[in-house]
N, C-alpha and C positions, 0 to 999 in steps of 0.2 A: 475154646480149643486152642492148643498150641500147635502151630504148623512147623513141620520140619524144614530145615534150610534146603533150598534148591541149588545151593552153591557148592560145587565140587572143589576140592582143594587143588586147583590148577591155576591159581592166580599168578600173574607175572611178577616175580619178586623184584624185577628191575624197574617197575613202574609204581606210582603211588597206589597204595592198596585201597584206600577209602573210595576213590572214584570207581574202581573196578567192582567193589561190593555194591555200591549204589546202582551202577548200571544193571547188574544182574538181578538185584532185588526189584528194581523198577520194572524190568522186563517181566519178571515173574508175577508182579502185581497186575500190570497192564494186561497180560495174557490170561489173567484170572486163574492162575495156578494157586493163588490164595483166594479165599472168599472173605467178604466183609465180616469183621468180627473175629477173624483168626488172630491169635497172638503170635508174634515173632520174637524170638529170644535173642537178645544181644549176646549172651554167653554161649548159646548153642551155635550161633553163626560164627562167632570168633573161634570156637573150638573146631568147627568143621573146616574153617579156612586156615587153622594153625596160626592165628594172629592174636594180638592183644585186643581188648574190647574197645580201645580208643578209635581205630578206624571204622569199626562197625557203628559206634555211637555217632561218628561224624556222618556216616551214610544215612543213618536213621533221621538225623536232623535235616538233611537235605530232602529226604523223602517226605518228611513232615511239612517242609516249606512248599512242596508240590501238592499237598493235600492227600497224599496216598496213605499215610499212616498217622495215627495219633499217639503221641508219647505221653503216657500217664505216669507221673511220678509215683514210685512205690508199687505200681500195678502193672507195669510192663508196657509194651508197644503193641498196638492193635491195627489191623488193616481197616481203613475207613470204607464207608459206602461211597458209591459214585454220587457226587453232588449234582442233582438235576440242574440247579441254577448255574453251577460251575461249568457244566457242559455247554449250556446256552451262551454264557459269557465268553468262554474261551473260543468257541466257534465264531462268535461275532467279531472278536478281536483278530482272529486268524484271517477272516475274510477281509477285514479292512487292510491288513498288512499285505496279503498276497494280491489283492486287487491293484495296489500300487506297484508291486513287483512286476506283474505281467504288463502293466502299462509302460513301465520303464523299458522292458524288453521290446515291446511293440514300437516304441518311439524310434528305436534304431535297431532294426532286426539284424541279427548276426547269423549268417548262413551256417556257421559251424555249430552254434548252439541249437539251431533248428534241426540240423542233421543228427545231433546227439539225442534230442528229444524224440525224433521220429524213430531212431533205432530203439529207444526205450519203449515206444509204443508197440513196435513189432515184437519185442520180448514179452511185453504184457499180454499181447494177443496170443502168443505161442503158449503162454502159461495159463490160459483162461480156464482150462479144465483140470488144472493141477491143484496143489495145496493152496487154499486161500491165504494161509499164513504168508506164503511167498509173495502173493500179490500185494499184501499190505506193505511188505518191505519194498517192493517195486514202486508202489504209490508214494511212499516216503522219499525214495530216491528221486522220483520225478519232481516232486515239489521242492526238494533240496536243491536240485539242479537249477530250477527257476531262480531261487534266491541267490545261489552262487553266481549265476550268469549275470544277474542284475547288480552284483557287487554288494549284496545284502546278506552275507553269511551270518553276520551277527543277528540279523532279524530272524533267520531260520533257527538259530539257537534259542532265541526268545520264544518262537513258536513251539519248539520242542518242549519247552518247559510248560507252556500253556495247554498243550493238547493231550496231556497224560490222561485226563478224565475222558476226553473224546475217544482216545485210543482204547480205553477199557470198554467203551460202548461198542466200538468197531469189532473187538474180539468176541464180545457177547453175541454179535449178529453174524458171525462168520458163515453160518449155514445159509443165510439169506442175502449175502453180500451181492449187489447187482454189478458184478464185475464187468460184463459187456457194456453196460450203460456208463460205468465210470471210465472205461477206456475211451468210449466215444466222446465223453466230456473232456478228457485229456486231449484228444485229437482236436476238438473244437478250439481249445486254448492255443495249441500249437499253430493251427491254421490262421488264427487271428494275429498271432505274433508275427508269423511269416509275412503276411501282407501289410504289416504296419498299422493294423486297426486297433488303436489303443482302447477305444470305447468298447469294441467287440471283445477284446481280450479280457477287459475288466468285467464285462457282463458274463462271459463264459466261465471265468474262475469263480465268480460269485454264485452262479447257478450250481456249479460243481460242489462247492463247499456247503451249500444248503441241502445237499442230498441226504445227509444224515438226519435232518429234521423230519424227513418223510417217514423214516422207520422208527424214530425215537419212541413214539407212544406205544407201538407194538413191542419193542424191546423192553420197555418199562413194564408192560403188563405181563410179559413172559418171565421176567426176572425181578419181581418186586423186592426181594430181599437184598438185591445188590444196590438199590438206590435210596438215597436220602432225598425225599421230596417234601416241599412245604405243606403245612396243614391247609386243608380246604382244596378248592379246585386247582388242578395243575395248571400253571401259567402257560399260555401259548407262546411260542417263539415270536418275537417282534422283529421284523426286518424292513429296511427301506426298500422301495421298489427298485428292481434291477432295470437299468437303462443302458441303451447302446447295444449295437450288434444285432444281427439277424439270427433267427433260430435256424441253425443248420446242423 
């Protein structure tokens, strides 16, 4: 099936076109506006955007490097399934990076950073009964703030590239997203940073980023056509024990 382009012709002509197309297509794929197996047409998107095919081709190549599309010579470009192994690997790498980020922040707590994070927690709590799409944006902002405050903005850009398959899973589970629990986990991270508890902050962020593993089997069973799983028994996630910090 060929999917129609979700991109309206309102790109900013003063900025590079290919990154804009990439961002919009990436968002459409992550939000599951496309289904695995859908074909996307380079020529149709170029026509919808009133641009040549070259910037669209460049966007497709970048999406392919993220594992979101498969470019098949002479046969077009198709939306990939969510790689089960890729979800586990990207989550594992993200945990390792963010555990160090929060430890850096807890080593020298900055009151201004803590104040910003607590303001974000209030905004998250106020939006708890609203559109879950909005909470995912708030969640990303929270984690990006941690990275920026630790001087690791480049690390966050790496995480954004890694977590595209994880984000597809998150959007599949919107109806069951444990928002209140996630906010409490965010609060635990901020609490540990504020008191300078490096080990506790490390443990809190690790526990938070493992939350997706609790729901992954159910999401897989509910959406089998969206996943690419290995033959045989589905491998269980393997994690190192979480150490440090009290359960609060």
